[in-house]
Backbone bond lengths (Angstrom), bond angles and torsions (degrees), N, CA, C in turn:
res aa  C-N    CA-C-N  psi(-1)  N-CA   C-N-CA  omega(-1)  CA-C   N-CA-C  phi
1 X - - - 1.464 - - 1.530 109.36 -
2 X 1.325 116.92 131.32 1.452 121.91 178.89 1.532 109.66 -93.47
3 X 1.327 115.69 134.96 1.452 120.12 178.61 1.517 109.92 -118.93
4 X 1.333 118.52 149.45 1.470 120.46 178.78 1.518 110.92 -69.04
5 X 1.309 115.37 170.83 1.462 121.82 176.90 1.518 107.96 -121.95
6 X 1.341 116.19 166.15 1.454 120.17 179.50 1.524 110.53 -67.50
7 X 1.313 116.07 138.52 1.449 119.65 165.77 1.521 107.43 -87.08
8 X 1.307 116.15 169.92 1.466 120.15 -172.06 1.524 113.01 -60.99
9 X 1.329 118.11 -32.60 1.458 120.87 -171.88 1.531 113.98 -106.66
10 X 1.324 118.38 14.94 1.458 118.41 -179.85 1.524 111.21 -119.83
11 X 1.337 115.00 146.73 1.459 121.39 -179.56 1.522 112.36 -100.23
12 X 1.325 117.73 -10.09 1.456 119.29 -179.92 1.521 110.07 -157.49
13 X 1.324 115.93 161.45 1.451 121.64 170.61 1.522 107.42 -147.91
14 X 1.307 116.25 163.58 1.453 121.23 -179.75 1.531 109.34 -109.33
15 X 1.338 115.62 127.66 1.453 120.10 178.61 1.528 110.10 -72.47
16 X 1.314 115.18 166.74 1.467 120.33 -179.46 1.521 111.93 -61.35
17 X 1.340 117.42 -26.35 1.467 120.59 -179.88 1.527 112.45 -86.90
18 X 1.342 117.98 3.48 1.457 121.56 174.37 1.503 115.93 96.33
19 X 1.327 119.24 -9.18 1.459 121.57 -178.49 1.525 109.58 -83.63
20 X 1.324 117.31 135.63 1.458 122.50 -178.26 1.521 110.97 -86.79
21 X 1.320 116.18 134.90 1.460 122.96 174.88 1.523 107.62 -107.30
22 X 1.339 117.08 123.63 1.457 121.94 -177.55 1.525 109.15 -111.70
23 X 1.304 116.07 133.20 1.462 120.90 177.76 1.529 109.82 -54.70
24 X 1.343 116.59 140.80 1.467 121.19 -173.15 1.524 113.23 -53.09
25 X 1.317 117.76 -53.68 1.460 119.54 -176.34 1.524 111.68 -63.32
26 X 1.333 116.32 -40.43 1.465 119.56 179.69 1.514 110.91 -63.91
27 X 1.327 117.16 -40.78 1.465 119.48 178.79 1.520 110.51 -62.55
28 X 1.324 116.89 -49.59 1.466 120.48 -177.10 1.521 111.79 -63.36
29 X 1.309 116.31 -36.82 1.466 121.13 -176.65 1.522 113.12 -81.29
30 X 1.335 117.43 -41.02 1.464 120.83 -168.07 1.525 115.72 -116.76
31 X 1.325 118.44 -21.67 1.464 119.90 -169.45 1.523 114.70 -116.41
32 X 1.323 116.89 -10.93 1.464 118.80 178.76 1.517 108.27 -95.60
33 X 1.322 116.02 102.46 1.462 121.42 -175.96 1.531 108.43 -98.91
34 X 1.307 114.62 96.96 1.469 121.65 -174.72 1.516 110.35 -102.75
35 X 1.326 115.68 132.58 1.457 121.66 177.43 1.532 109.24 -110.43
36 X 1.332 117.51 141.81 1.461 120.12 179.37 1.526 111.74 -52.92
37 X 1.313 115.08 135.93 1.456 121.09 179.04 1.514 114.26 94.79
38 X 1.323 117.94 -11.66 1.459 119.47 178.65 1.522 110.40 -77.42
39 X 1.330 114.96 141.02 1.460 121.00 178.88 1.524 109.90 -95.34
40 X 1.334 115.01 152.12 1.457 122.04 -177.21 1.520 108.48 -132.69
41 X 1.332 117.01 139.55 1.460 120.71 175.33 1.517 109.00 -125.02
42 X 1.328 115.43 134.83 1.461 123.36 175.41 1.527 106.64 -110.62
43 X 1.328 117.38 116.59 1.454 121.21 -174.81 1.511 113.07 -116.44
44 X 1.331 115.57 139.94 1.460 120.43 176.00 1.510 111.15 143.59
45 X 1.331 116.80 166.14 1.463 121.33 -177.04 1.522 112.64 -59.69
46 X 1.320 115.64 164.41 1.458 121.47 178.91 1.525 110.59 -67.21
47 X 1.336 115.79 158.74 1.473 125.83 179.46 1.525 112.58 61.78
48 X 1.319 118.13 27.34 1.464 120.89 177.64 1.526 113.02 -107.56
49 X 1.343 116.84 6.31 1.455 119.43 172.62 1.508 116.66 98.75
50 X 1.334 118.31 16.66 1.470 120.14 -178.57 1.529 111.35 -64.03
51 X 1.334 116.67 -44.40 1.460 120.22 -178.68 1.522 110.99 -65.13
52 X 1.326 116.38 -42.56 1.469 120.34 179.22 1.522 110.83 -59.96
53 X 1.326 116.98 -45.90 1.458 119.88 179.13 1.523 111.16 -61.01
54 X 1.322 117.22 -40.16 1.465 119.17 -179.10 1.523 111.32 -61.28
55 X 1.334 117.62 -40.76 1.463 119.86 178.22 1.527 111.29 -71.02
56 X 1.331 117.10 -34.22 1.463 119.65 175.97 1.528 110.37 -60.15
57 X 1.332 116.88 -37.57 1.466 121.00 177.73 1.527 111.16 -73.36
58 X 1.326 116.91 -42.77 1.462 120.53 -178.37 1.524 112.11 -62.50
59 X 1.312 116.64 -27.79 1.462 120.34 178.79 1.525 111.17 -54.78
60 X 1.328 117.50 -32.54 1.467 121.55 -175.84 1.533 112.62 -104.47
61 X 1.320 117.55 -3.05 1.463 120.13 -176.09 1.526 112.26 -113.52
62 X 1.328 116.27 -48.73 1.461 120.81 -174.77 1.529 110.57 -70.19
63 X 1.319 115.17 139.89 1.462 121.71 175.84 1.523 107.88 -154.43
64 X 1.332 118.26 169.22 1.472 119.34 -176.55 1.524 114.76 -56.17
65 X 1.325 118.11 -27.98 1.461 120.85 178.92 1.522 112.72 -89.25
66 X 1.323 116.85 -11.71 1.464 121.90 178.45 1.536 107.14 -144.54
67 X 1.335 116.07 73.71 1.469 119.90 -170.81 1.522 113.64 -80.41
68 X 1.324 114.24 163.79 1.462 122.59 173.01 1.524 108.73 -102.85
69 X 1.316 115.61 141.86 1.461 122.33 177.62 1.526 106.72 -120.27
70 X 1.324 116.25 104.19 1.457 121.98 -175.02 1.522 108.65 -97.54
71 X 1.331 116.44 109.86 1.467 121.44 -178.99 1.527 108.91 -88.52
72 X 1.318 116.78 112.77 1.461 122.83 -174.97 1.525 109.78 -97.35
73 X 1.321 116.06 139.09 1.466 119.73 -179.33 1.528 112.60 -130.23
74 X 1.333 117.27 17.31 1.461 121.86 175.78 1.531 109.58 -116.09
75 X 1.337 118.46 143.41 1.463 119.58 175.53 1.526 112.49 -59.77
76 X 1.340 115.67 -38.08 1.455 120.60 178.09 1.530 109.06 -133.09
77 X 1.296 115.85 134.68 1.461 121.23 179.08 1.521 106.48 -148.86
78 X 1.333 115.63 95.44 1.466 121.23 -172.72 1.518 112.13 -60.41
79 X 1.341 116.70 -44.32 1.464 120.03 -177.76 1.523 110.93 -62.85
80 X 1.339 116.53 -47.08 1.456 120.27 -178.80 1.521 111.39 -63.61
81 X 1.333 117.37 -43.70 1.462 120.79 -179.87 1.527 111.27 -63.40
82 X 1.325 116.94 -45.30 1.465 120.63 -177.23 1.514 112.18 -69.20
83 X 1.349 116.78 -49.42 1.468 119.66 -177.20 1.528 110.63 -69.35
84 X 1.327 117.02 -36.66 1.453 118.88 177.07 1.520 111.72 -61.13
85 X 1.331 115.82 -41.08 1.466 120.21 178.04 1.512 110.89 -64.99
86 X 1.343 117.21 -42.98 1.467 121.23 179.98 1.527 112.01 -61.89
87 X 1.320 116.14 -34.06 1.465 120.30 -178.22 1.524 112.86 -89.98
88 X 1.323 116.68 0.18 1.460 119.76 178.21 1.515 114.07 75.40
89 X 1.328 117.61 22.16 1.458 120.70 177.62 1.528 109.13 -70.92
90 X 1.297 115.87 143.37 1.466 121.00 179.03 1.525 109.87 -88.91
91 X 1.315 116.58 128.58 1.460 121.19 178.64 1.529 109.34 -91.56
92 X 1.345 115.42 126.77 1.467 120.22 -177.73 1.525 109.06 -133.82
93 X 1.328 116.14 153.36 1.462 121.08 179.63 1.515 112.11 -117.42
94 X 1.331 116.76 11.73 1.464 121.60 174.85 1.518 108.61 -146.13
95 X 1.342 114.58 157.18 1.466 118.67 179.90 1.508 110.34 -144.08
96 X 1.356 116.82 133.24 1.454 127.58 -2.63 1.527 111.43 -66.10
97 X 1.321 117.57 149.89 1.460 120.07 -178.25 1.516 111.04 -79.67
98 X 1.317 117.76 150.88 1.471 119.62 174.89 1.517 109.69 -66.90
99 X 1.312 116.24 143.26 1.463 120.08 179.35 1.522 109.81 -73.54
100 X 1.332 114.95 139.32 1.447 119.62 173.34 1.527 109.49 -77.54
101 X 1.334 115.70 157.08 1.459 120.30 -175.09 1.523 111.25 -57.24
102 X 1.350 116.85 -42.64 1.467 118.58 -177.31 1.522 111.49 -66.01
103 X 1.351 117.17 -31.05 1.459 120.17 177.79 1.523 110.81 -70.54
104 X 1.333 116.82 -34.51 1.455 121.00 -179.84 1.525 111.55 -66.82
105 X 1.331 116.45 -25.50 1.467 120.17 -177.58 1.531 111.12 -109.81
106 X 1.332 115.28 31.58 1.453 119.78 172.78 1.507 115.37 83.34
107 X 1.325 117.44 14.16 1.453 119.92 179.26 1.522 111.95 -74.75
108 X 1.313 115.59 171.92 1.452 121.68 -176.42 1.531 110.90 -67.73
109 X 1.313 115.76 128.58 1.451 120.89 173.86 1.525 109.20 -82.97
110 X 1.332 117.76 158.50 1.468 119.67 179.57 1.525 111.47 -72.77
111 X 1.327 115.59 161.40 1.461 121.10 176.38 1.523 111.78 -79.96
112 X 1.310 116.18 -10.62 1.458 118.95 -179.83 1.515 111.55 -172.34
113 X 1.323 114.49 172.59 1.459 122.11 -179.15 1.523 109.42 -131.44
114 X 1.316 116.25 139.47 1.457 122.04 167.29 1.521 106.25 -99.45
115 X 1.308 116.45 105.22 1.469 121.30 -177.45 1.526 106.31 -88.50
116 X 1.320 115.58 97.26 1.462 123.00 -164.60 1.519 109.93 -127.89
117 X 1.323 118.21 103.82 1.466 120.29 -177.72 1.519 111.88 -68.45
118 X 1.317 115.47 163.83 1.460 121.39 173.55 1.523 108.86 -74.46
119 X 1.323 116.76 129.47 1.454 121.80 178.75 1.525 110.18 -113.87
120 X 1.338 115.31 160.82 1.466 119.40 175.72 1.516 114.58 147.17
121 X 1.341 117.08 -7.72 1.463 121.17 178.93 1.522 108.28 -122.05
122 X 1.323 117.10 108.63 1.461 121.72 -175.49 1.525 112.23 -58.48
123 X 1.330 116.94 -32.44 1.465 120.69 -176.85 1.526 112.85 -72.15
124 X 1.316 117.40 -27.29 1.467 119.57 -172.25 1.529 114.48 -123.63
125 X 1.327 118.64 -5.53 1.461 120.72 -173.97 1.533 112.67 -56.79
126 X 1.325 117.39 -50.62 1.465 119.87 -176.22 1.526 111.46 -67.07
127 X 1.309 116.51 -37.68 1.462 119.62 178.90 1.531 110.45 -64.61
128 X 1.323 116.04 -43.79 1.460 120.07 179.96 1.529 110.61 -66.26
129 X 1.322 116.59 -40.04 1.464 120.55 178.27 1.525 110.85 -64.66
130 X 1.338 116.40 -39.59 1.463 120.57 179.23 1.524 110.95 -63.26
131 X 1.323 116.63 -42.25 1.466 120.56 -179.82 1.524 110.45 -62.61
132 X 1.334 116.63 -45.61 1.461 120.36 -178.75 1.527 111.04 -64.84
133 X 1.341 116.97 -44.60 1.461 120.22 -179.36 1.519 111.28 -64.73
134 X 1.331 116.92 -39.55 1.465 119.56 177.96 1.524 111.15 -64.41
135 X 1.327 117.29 -38.56 1.465 119.93 176.37 1.527 110.88 -60.17
136 X 1.328 115.68 -41.66 1.462 120.00 178.02 1.519 110.92 -61.81
137 X 1.338 117.15 -48.58 1.458 121.03 -178.81 1.529 111.26 -61.09
138 X 1.308 116.48 -46.11 1.465 120.57 -177.56 1.524 111.41 -65.83
139 X 1.333 116.59 -42.93 1.462 119.90 -178.16 1.513 111.68 -67.20
140 X 1.348 117.02 -40.50 1.462 120.41 179.33 1.530 110.61 -67.27
141 X 1.311 117.09 -39.60 1.461 120.79 178.46 1.527 110.32 -64.74
142 X 1.338 116.91 -46.30 1.463 120.88 179.71 1.523 110.36 -63.18
143 X 1.332 116.44 -40.01 1.458 119.93 179.21 1.524 111.02 -64.97
144 X 1.330 116.31 -34.72 1.453 120.69 -178.48 1.513 113.91 -66.74
145 X 1.310 117.23 -21.75 1.468 121.12 178.47 1.523 111.07 -66.46
146 X 1.328 116.61 -30.53 1.460 120.76 -178.30 1.517 110.74 -68.61
147 X 1.347 117.95 136.45 1.472 120.14 177.31 1.527 112.49 -64.87
148 X 1.335 117.52 -15.69 1.457 121.22 179.38 1.529 112.05 -86.79
149 X 1.311 116.85 -6.34 1.454 120.23 -178.22 1.526 111.09 -65.22
150 X 1.336 115.86 139.69 1.463 121.46 177.85 1.518 112.06 -102.78
151 X 1.340 116.42 5.26 1.448 120.15 176.10 1.505 113.27 72.25
152 X 1.307 116.28 -153.43 1.451 121.65 -176.96 1.516 110.17 150.75
153 X 1.323 115.68 -172.13 1.455 122.24 -176.92 1.520 109.70 -121.75
154 X 1.320 116.34 127.24 1.454 122.57 172.49 1.525 107.79 -98.54
155 X 1.320 116.89 108.60 1.463 121.64 -179.52 1.525 108.00 -98.88
156 X 1.339 115.49 110.73 1.463 121.10 -170.08 1.525 110.35 -114.09
157 X 1.328 115.82 74.83 1.460 120.66 177.01 1.525 109.33 -62.32
158 X 1.341 116.12 160.84 1.473 120.65 -176.12 1.525 110.31 53.81
159 X 1.318 116.21 48.21 1.456 120.93 -173.97 1.517 112.64 -57.91
160 X 1.331 117.32 -41.62 1.463 119.90 -178.86 1.520 110.80 -63.18
161 X 1.344 117.36 -39.80 1.467 120.91 178.15 1.518 109.93 -61.27
162 X 1.312 116.73 -43.54 1.464 120.52 -179.38 1.530 110.82 -65.98
163 X 1.326 116.47 -38.39 1.457 120.17 -177.59 1.514 112.23 -72.90
164 X 1.333 117.08 -49.14 1.464 121.38 -170.80 1.531 112.85 -91.20
165 X 1.315 117.18 -53.39 1.463 120.51 -174.41 1.522 111.10 -76.21
166 X 1.320 116.90 -40.09 1.466 119.94 -178.84 1.521 112.77 -88.50
167 X 1.316 117.60 -9.86 1.462 120.37 177.25 1.510 114.29 70.60
168 X 1.343 117.51 32.96 1.460 121.33 -176.48 1.524 112.94 -104.92
169 X 1.319 116.16 19.57 1.455 120.56 -177.64 1.533 111.95 -56.92
170 X 1.309 117.00 -47.05 1.462 120.99 -174.77 1.523 113.28 -62.08
171 X 1.345 119.28 -51.95 1.474 116.91 -179.76 1.528 113.13 -65.21
172 X 1.336 118.01 -33.72 1.462 119.41 179.24 1.526 111.11 -68.32
173 X 1.323 117.60 -40.25 1.461 120.90 177.00 1.526 110.33 -65.84
174 X 1.319 116.81 -39.56 1.462 120.55 179.03 1.522 111.06 -59.43
175 X 1.323 116.17 -43.03 1.463 119.83 178.92 1.520 110.77 -66.38
176 X 1.340 117.24 -41.17 1.461 120.16 177.06 1.523 111.22 -59.38
177 X 1.316 116.03 -38.47 1.462 120.15 -174.70 1.520 113.25 -81.06
178 X 1.331 117.54 -32.27 1.455 119.31 -167.52 1.522 115.54 -123.05
179 X 1.340 118.05 -23.42 1.459 119.19 -167.88 1.517 113.83 -83.00
180 X 1.343 118.14 -9.90 1.452 118.97 177.33 1.516 112.39 -57.81
181 X 1.320 116.02 -37.42 1.464 120.47 178.78 1.525 112.20 -67.86
182 X 1.337 116.64 -16.36 1.463 121.98 177.70 1.528 111.52 -94.82
183 X 1.331 116.66 7.05 1.469 122.65 -177.16 1.515 112.56 66.27
184 X 1.342 116.01 26.66 1.463 121.28 174.17 1.522 108.47 -103.65
185 X 1.305 116.50 115.15 1.458 121.39 178.29 1.508 110.98 -98.04
186 X 1.324 116.37 134.51 1.465 120.53 177.53 1.531 108.47 -105.59
187 X 1.322 116.26 123.74 1.453 122.22 177.38 1.522 108.14 -105.11
188 X 1.321 116.40 119.90 1.456 121.43 -175.77 1.527 110.71 -115.94
189 X 1.332 115.01 156.66 1.459 122.58 -174.54 1.527 107.87 -130.16
190 X 1.323 116.13 115.32 1.459 120.86 -168.60 1.525 110.00 -126.66
191 X 1.334 116.55 128.12 1.459 119.99 178.21 1.516 111.85 -80.03
192 X 1.340 116.61 -38.32 1.457 121.06 179.60 1.527 109.24 -135.64
193 X 1.330 117.68 136.89 1.472 120.62 179.83 1.523 111.83 -84.01
194 X 1.331 115.56 46.71 1.461 121.16 -179.46 1.515 108.85 -120.11
195 X 1.297 117.05 -173.59 1.460 121.45 -172.51 1.521 111.84 -76.44
196 X 1.323 115.49 87.34 1.461 121.49 173.93 1.524 108.77 -118.19
197 X 1.309 115.53 39.94 1.452 121.07 -174.35 1.515 109.88 111.10
198 X 1.303 116.72 152.58 1.461 121.13 -177.04 1.523 112.16 -63.56
199 X 1.338 116.49 -30.03 1.463 119.18 -179.19 1.518 111.10 -59.51
200 X 1.336 116.76 -41.11 1.463 120.30 -179.78 1.527 110.02 -59.97
201 X 1.309 117.16 -47.67 1.462 121.04 -178.55 1.533 111.28 -66.00
202 X 1.319 116.53 -43.18 1.456 120.26 -179.40 1.527 111.65 -69.20
203 X 1.341 117.11 -28.49 1.458 119.49 -179.86 1.513 111.03 -57.44
204 X 1.327 116.76 -45.19 1.460 120.38 -179.34 1.523 112.01 -72.03
205 X 1.322 116.67 -33.87 1.466 120.00 -178.51 1.525 111.64 -72.26
206 X 1.336 116.85 -37.31 1.464 120.81 -171.56 1.529 113.90 -97.46
207 X 1.313 118.35 -12.99 1.462 120.00 -174.88 1.525 112.05 -78.61
208 X 1.309 115.18 138.68 1.460 121.99 173.66 1.524 110.27 -81.14
209 X 1.328 116.03 -35.46 1.457 121.71 -174.74 1.524 110.44 -116.23
210 X 1.322 116.49 133.40 1.461 121.98 178.52 1.521 109.57 -126.00
211 X 1.333 115.90 133.71 1.462 122.42 174.32 1.526 107.56 -123.39
212 X 1.319 116.99 116.77 1.456 121.91 -175.09 1.524 109.67 -120.46
213 X 1.332 116.26 131.80 1.447 120.46 -179.78 1.521 110.77 -110.74
214 X 1.302 116.51 170.88 1.460 122.49 -175.11 1.526 111.19 -68.38
215 X 1.320 115.73 144.68 1.461 120.43 176.09 1.510 111.90 134.75
216 X 1.310 115.66 162.95 1.452 120.47 179.10 1.510 112.35 99.56
217 X 1.328 114.91 169.78 1.452 121.31 -178.48 1.532 110.87 -99.59
218 X 1.333 116.32 -173.19 1.465 120.38 -179.09 1.520 111.93 -61.64
219 X 1.321 116.42 -34.98 1.468 119.04 179.23 1.526 110.87 -61.96
220 X 1.328 115.55 -40.99 1.459 120.33 179.72 1.527 110.61 -66.51
221 X 1.321 117.73 -43.20 1.454 121.27 178.67 1.521 111.25 -65.25
222 X 1.322 116.95 -40.00 1.462 120.29 177.54 1.519 111.02 -63.40
223 X 1.322 116.18 -37.36 1.464 119.97 179.06 1.530 110.45 -67.08
224 X 1.338 116.80 -40.86 1.463 119.52 175.67 1.530 110.28 -59.43
225 X 1.326 116.40 -46.10 1.468 120.44 -179.48 1.523 110.58 -60.17
226 X 1.322 116.57 -39.26 1.465 121.14 179.59 1.524 111.15 -67.05
227 X 1.327 116.47 -42.36 1.461 120.98 -178.78 1.526 110.78 -64.94
228 X 1.331 116.07 -46.55 1.464 120.40 -177.36 1.524 110.59 -72.18
229 X 1.325 115.93 -43.47 1.451 121.22 174.07 1.518 114.81 83.67
230 X 1.322 115.40 156.08 1.465 122.84 172.91 1.508 113.87 59.15
231 X 1.335 114.79 -152.25 1.460 120.82 -178.40 1.525 111.99 -65.67
232 X 1.341 116.67 -33.46 1.461 118.81 178.99 1.532 110.82 -65.18
233 X 1.313 116.56 -36.48 1.457 119.64 176.38 1.512 112.20 -63.05
234 X 1.332 116.13 -41.55 1.466 120.33 178.06 1.523 110.71 -65.33
235 X 1.343 116.14 -39.36 1.460 120.15 177.93 1.517 111.10 -64.06
236 X 1.340 116.72 -43.24 1.459 120.55 -179.38 1.523 110.85 -60.94
237 X 1.320 116.43 -41.87 1.462 120.81 179.38 1.525 111.08 -60.57
238 X 1.310 115.81 -34.53 1.468 120.23 179.97 1.528 111.86 -79.81
239 X 1.329 117.14 -37.01 1.465 121.15 -173.14 1.524 112.58 -78.11
240 X 1.335 117.99 -41.53 1.461 121.25 -172.76 1.530 112.92 -53.55
241 X 1.336 120.36 -44.93 1.476 118.52 179.60 1.522 113.99 -64.74
242 X 1.338 118.37 -15.47 1.461 121.27 -178.36 1.529 112.72 -94.40
243 X 1.318 118.15 -2.03 1.459 120.44 -177.75 1.526 110.95 -66.83
244 X 1.325 115.49 143.63 1.456 121.10 173.04 1.531 109.17 -76.40
245 X 1.341 118.00 163.78 1.467 119.97 176.59 1.530 111.53 -54.22
246 X 1.322 115.42 131.00 1.462 124.71 176.38 1.529 113.73 72.15
247 X 1.300 118.53 7.55 1.451 120.88 167.44 1.527 109.31 -83.05
248 X 1.340 115.97 155.40 1.456 121.41 178.55 1.525 109.66 -133.21
249 X 1.316 115.36 139.96 1.458 120.28 168.52 1.517 107.24 -85.29
250 X 1.338 116.55 123.90 1.458 122.10 179.33 1.515 109.82 -103.20
251 X 1.336 115.55 132.73 1.466 121.43 176.49 1.521 109.03 -127.98
252 X 1.318 116.66 124.32 1.471 121.25 170.28 1.524 105.82 -93.02
253 X 1.320 116.87 107.89 1.460 120.27 -168.32 1.518 113.70 -65.91
254 X 1.332 118.33 -36.70 1.456 119.03 -176.03 1.525 112.35 -82.58
255 X 1.320 117.44 -30.39 1.460 120.17 179.51 1.522 112.44 -95.25
256 X 1.330 117.02 -12.22 1.450 120.45 178.46 1.512 114.27 71.65
257 X 1.315 116.73 23.04 1.460 120.76 -177.88 1.521 110.26 -90.65
258 X 1.338 116.59 140.28 1.461 121.58 -179.81 1.533 109.85 -135.53
259 X 1.321 115.93 140.98 1.468 121.29 169.33 1.527 107.61 -159.16
260 X 1.306 116.01 172.35 1.461 121.60 175.29 1.527 108.29 -102.85
261 X 1.342 116.18 132.68 1.453 121.93 174.74 1.522 107.09 -92.50
262 X 1.319 116.34 124.20 1.449 120.92 -176.22 1.515 113.60 -63.94
263 X 1.328 115.51 161.01 1.456 121.07 179.46 1.523 112.00 -71.49
264 X 1.321 116.28 -22.08 1.470 120.13 -179.36 1.524 108.78 -148.55
């Protein structure tokens, strides 16, 4: 099936099957209505652009009063390093991070943090990363209990690694279940919607926003249809295999809204 492409002056078009495709920047800027405490799940195989899309969204959401906390678990991550720098996120290797002098004297705080441990020792890297990430989760959860807390976004890329290899399934599930009321949103990244730890399963159940990219077998598509449910689930099963590279099917679970987010 052939689909049209964007012309220079349009932000969206409608495919022959009725689904609307919205240009990436326009969607992130004008059509993604995110409320503090809402959870988000990015689903699909690796190297399909989940991390890039998350930063494209954070560009319009994160700010000094509602920051993003990006927990990194790779020694090198070009997309995270580049986009974090572009957005002015502060890179730290400990948590809580020491305050910079300008912050101590009322200067502008960053819109987000890249919580990135020191890597280089194969024997201890994952253990050290797990300790740092757990400190972040615990501190953000404890901070959220305070009525003065302004919340924020916990962006947990490599969610399965954090859940299974680092043993952080319990705190991540706890935040998914309880922290929405504290205005803490957990953003998770899942390659398969199957049993890779409770966090993966809870991510789909608790998330308000779902972004699904092309890939996977019939079992994966059937699971998506089951999670979404009803006619929208059947539509998703049909639409996902037709997505272009780096496009995402977006589903707002509570409002039942669906569209495709463009690759660019």
